[in-house]
N, C-alpha and C positions, 0 to 999 in steps of 0.2 A: 317159480321164477319165470321171468320174461326176458327175451333177448331181442333187441331191435338193431338191425344192421344199418348204420347211418353213414357209411363211407366204405371205400374199397370193396364195393359190391358191383360185380361185372366190370371192374376197373382196378388198376393197381394202386392208385394214390388215394389220399383222404381217409386213411384208416381211422375208424371210430365205431365202437359197438357199445350199446347201452344195455347193462344188466340190471334188472329190477328184482330185488329179492323179496319185496313186500315191505321191508323196513329201510332198505338202502337202495340208492341209485348210484351205480358205479359205471364209469366209462373205462373201457379198454382203449387207450390211445385217443388222440384228438388231432389228427394230422391234416396237413395242407393238401388240397387238390392241386395237381400239377398237370399242365397241358401245354397249349400253345404259348401262353404267357407265364412268366415266372409266378405271378400271384393272380391266378385266374378268377373269373367272376364268381364261381360257385363258393369260394371262400368267404365272400361278403354276404351271402344269403343268411337268413336267420337260422339258428339251430332248430331242429325239430323237437326240442325240449327246452325247458326253462333252465338256463345255466345256474340259477340260484338254487335249483332243486337237487343238483348233483352233489353227492357227499364226498366222493373219492374219485380220483383219476389214477389208474394203474397204467404205467407207461412201459411198453416193451423195449423200446430203444430210442436213440436220439435223432434218427433221421427225420428230415422235415416232413415227409409224408406220413409220419406217425406222431409228430409233436407240434407241427407248425401252427395249428389253430389254438393251442393252449393259452397263449397270451390274449387272444380274442375272447376265449372262454372267461378268463379273469376279468377282462375289460367289461364283459356283459353281466358280471355279477357272481361268478363262481367264488365261493368262500371256503371250500373244503381243502383237503390235503391232496398232494400229488406224491405218489410213491413210485420209485424206480431204484435201480442199483445206484451206488455212489457215483460210478463213472458216468452213467446215463444222466444223472442230475447235473453234473458238471458240463458234459458235452451238449446237453439240450440247451443250456443257457448260452453257450457259444453259438449254437445253431440259430436260436431266436435273435440274438444280437446281430448276427450276420444277415439274417433275412430282413430284419428291420432296416439295416443300413442300405441293402439293395433296394428295398421298397422306397425309401426316401430318395435314393439316386434316380430310380425309374420315374418317380413322381416329378422330380425337378426337370428331368430330360424329356419325358413323354407324357406327363400329367397322368400317369397310372395311379390308381387308388392305393392308399396305404391301409393295411389291415389293422395294425396296432402301433402303439407308440413305444418309445424307449422306456417310459414309466411302466407300461403294461408288462414289458419283458422283465423288469426288475421285480415287480409284484409277483409274477409267475415264479420267478426264481426263489422268492421267499417262501413259497408254498411247497417247495420240493423237499422231500425227506428221503435220504439215501439209505439203501438197505444192502446187506450182504446176500449173496446167493444162498439159497437153502434156508434162510431164516423165515419162519412162519410169522406173519403179522396179523394181529387181531384187529378186524375192522369194526367190531361191535355187533351185538345182536346175533351172535352165532355165526358170523361171516368171517372167514379168514382167507389169506392168500399167501402164496409162496412163489418166489422168483427163481427160475432155474436157467442155467447157461444155454443160450440158443446157438452160440457159435457163429453169429451173423456179423456183428460189428463189436467193437470194444464195449463191454457192459451190457450187451443185448440179452434179453430174456424171453423165455416163454413163461406164461403165468398160469398157475393152477388156483382157481377160486373155489372154496368149499362153502356150502350153505345147504341147510335142510337135508343133510346126509347125502348130497350129490356134489360132484366135482365137474366144473366147467373149466376147460383149458383153452387158452388163447395162445396160438403159436407165435404171435408177432411175425417176425421173419426168421425162417430156419436157415442156418448157414450152410455153405458149401462144405465139401469134405476136404480134409487135409490142407487147410489154408494156413498161410504163415501167421505167426504170433498167437492166434486164438486156439483155445481148446476145442475139442469136438463137442457137438451138441449133446447135452445130457439126455438120459433116458426119460421118456414120457412116463408119468406115474400112473396111478389108478384113476382113470378118467372115464366119466360117463358120456360127456359130450365135448367135442373139439371144434373150435373155430380155427380153421387152418388156412394159411396162405397158399396160393397156387400160381405164383408168378411164372415159374417155369414148369408148370404141371403137365405140359405137353412136349417137353424137351429133355434131352440128355446132354450134359456138358462133356467137353473133352476131359480126360482124366487129369488129376492133379500132377501126376508124373510128367505129363506133357507140357505143363504150364511154362516152366522156365525155357524149355526148348523152343516153344512157340514164340515167346517173348524175344528170345535171342535171335531167332531167324528173322522175325519182322524188323527188329532194330538194325540188323545187318543189311537187310534189303533197303530200309529207309536211309541208312547211312550212305549207301552207294548212290541213291538218288540225289542226295546232297542237300535236300531242303530241310524244313522244320518238321519235327515229329511232334504232333499235338496229341496229348493224352487228357481228354476231359474226364477227370476222375472225381468220383464222389469224395468229398473232403474228409469224411469219416470212414476209415477202413480201406477202401480201394486205394487211396493215396498211400496210406502207411504200408499196406501189404505190397504195393508196387515198389516202393522204396526199399522194403525189406528184400524183395527178390533181386533188385538191381544191386544192392549191397552184397548179397551172396554171390552173384555172378562175378563181381569184381574180385571178391575175396577168394573165390574158387578158380580164378583165372580162366573164366569161360570165354575169353577173347571178346568181351563187350567192347565195341568200338569206342575210342576215346573222343567223345563229343561232350560239350557242356550240357548239363541237365539243370533245369530251373524249376523249383517248386514255387509256383506263382498262385498260391491259394491262401489268403489270410486265415480262413477258417481252419484249414488243415494245419497250418503253422501254429495257430493258437491252441489246437487240440493236442499237440505233441506233449506238453507237460502232463496232461492227464494220462496219456499212454505210459509215461515214465513213472507216474505216481502209484499205479496199481499193478505191480509186477505179478501179483498173485493171480491175475487173469491170464497170464502167459501160458502157452503150451510148453512141452518139455524142451524143445529145441530153442525157443526164444528165452526160456529160463536159463539154459546153459550159457547162452551169449550174455545175458544180463549179469549172471554170476561172475563171468570173466571180465566184466566192465565194458563190454562192447556196446556201442551206440549204433543200433541198426538203422537209425534214421539219419546217419551222417557218413558220407564217404567222399573221396577226393573230387569227383566230377560234379558234385551237387552244390548249387547255389540257391539260397533261400531269398526270395524277393517278397518282402512283406508290404512295403509301402508302394504307393502308386508310382513314385519316382523310380524306385528300383524296378518295378514291373516294366515301365517304359524303356528302361535301358536294355531290356532283352532284344528290342527291335534293332539295336545297333550291332548286335552280334551276328556275324555271318553264319549260314548253315554249313554243315549239318549241326543241329542242336535239338534238344527236346524241351518241351514246355508241358508241365503237369499243372493243370488248373481246373478249378470248378467253374460252373456247376456240371455235375456228371451227365445230366440230360441235355446240356447245352441250351438251357432256357433262361440263363442269367449268368452273372459273374464274369470273371476276367477271361474265361475261355472265349467269350464272344469277340473280344478284341483281336485275339490270335486267329480265330476263324475268319474274321473280316479280312485280315491281312493275307492269310495263307491258303484258304480253301481253293482259290483259283490258281494256285501254283502247282503245276504238274509234277514238280520235284518234291513236294511236301507230302506228308503222310498223316492221316487221322486214325488213331487206334482207339476203338470203342471197347471199354472194359466193364460196362455195367448195363443194367436194364434201361431201355429207352421207352418211356411211356408214350402212348398214343397221343398225337397232336404236338409233341415236342419237336424242336429242331433236330435233336439227336435221332429221333425216330425217322424223320424224313431222310436224313443223311444215311442212316443204317439201311433204309429201304432203297437207296440208290437215286434219290431225287437229284437232278443235275442243275437245278437252279433253285436257290433258297433265299429267304430274306434274313439278313443278320443285322440287328440294330437298325431295322427298317430300310436297309439297303439291299438291292438285288445283287446276288453274287452267283457267278457261274462256278460250278464245282468241277475242278480238274485234278485235285489231289487224289492220291490213293487212299482208300478207306478199308480198314480191316477191323474185325471184331473178334474178341477172345472170350468165349463162354466160360473157360476154366477160371477166369479172373472174376466171375460174378460172385457177389456176396450171398446169393441165394442158392439153396440146394435145388437140384433138379428133381424130375419126377421120381427117379430111382431112390434118391436120398429121402424124400418125403415119405414115400411108401414104406421104406425100411424103418424110418423113425417111428411112424405110427404102428407098424406091425410089431415093433420091439417094445411097445409099452408094457408096463407091469400089468395093466388091465386095458385091453384094447377098447377104445370108445366105440359105442354102438352107433352113434350118430356123428357125422362130420359135415360141417358147413364150410364149403370151399369159397374163400374170399380172396381179396388182394391178388386178383388175376383177371386178365381179359376173358371174355366169355368162352372162347375156345379152350384156353389153357385150364380154366376152372372146371369146365365140363369134362374135358379129357381126364383130368385128375380124379374127378368124382366117379367117373365110370371105372377107372383103373382100381380105385379103392373098393368099389362095390364088387368088381369081378375078382380081384386078387385076395381081398380080406373079408368079403361078405358083409360089408358095412352098409348102413343106410346113409346115403350121401345126398347133399343138397347144394344148389348154387343159388343163394338168396338174392332177391332183388333189393335195390336201395329202398330203405324205409320199411322193409318187411319185418314183421314182428312174429315171433314164435314163442309158444309156451313150453316150458320144460319142467 
């Protein structure tokens, strides 16, 4: 077998890895590169393979950096099947449609290029085949795959691919510990080689027990300042988990200040029915609430603003108020309109709850840049900016090492991908030193035999 690393190599976005078995060409993911622009130039470059030659795409989860170039793959001739969990199939189609709408908007306003059409999105959706966790799928010629719960976002998987008596696993993104709604990451099986994410390979998060206390403290401080609380949340999972935490705080009378909260993300809103459709994905606590008939995405202070007109009405509401909007890296979506209005307000607060890729507006704000461009306008940054690692969808260094070390058969080779060079290298060294593994940090386009 051959493995070629075609994305998320020495960077976090653009997940894509080609597996060649001799008779089959299989992709793990086909994600969008994300940087300074929503739809950056690398996405428009030719694939380093013929899309017509690919037999199967195995998708770990629905996030744009793991699925965003699949409609482009279809547009350029891919005729095979796409496999993912049932929830991922549904959520991916929401992600693609939302991305395509944003690209059309950016094209009209800024003449930015469009990666694919609405028709391409529909054709990609027709190729999706939803699977249950743990169900082995025969891909033909002695090749099979199984999807296991990664605990990252709703429907997320790590994938174990078997061929020629060997097992290659692809982590996708491994979830954080003790997160709301989701079950814990499943045990890694008997694996010979692992392609593993390393997003937070050099960091340790705050504990899950601290999460609600941190959120409550930040919200109380922001309430006193009196401005707008902006939460640029990834529309899949960060948003739903943040709503879950807020709901619990209100139910448990944790003295959450009474200010209006607006969910201003069409994609997050469109995803809610999928979350409600598959309660079998819930963890024990979420299942208990579901069985009681609780809707943990609905509570008195929350207003959902789906249309543009509803979104604009938020501006007429005096602070303090909270706005939860995508995109999570602040490189597109409705959050930009709120940043344009409130970044310069010293009474307002920006709460960062997810990873910010290099080159994105979110990364610049996270690093403390005092003047940024938002929708091509120069904005002075005077608001308070806070980040909460415990709200990340990604496991930290400790979680990843524990997950690999707890495998039924510890893989002897691990390739660290989906991380910036330092985080990938630090994780590789830790895995080598702690578990005695052979570890590698592959280059983009690097091909290895296995």
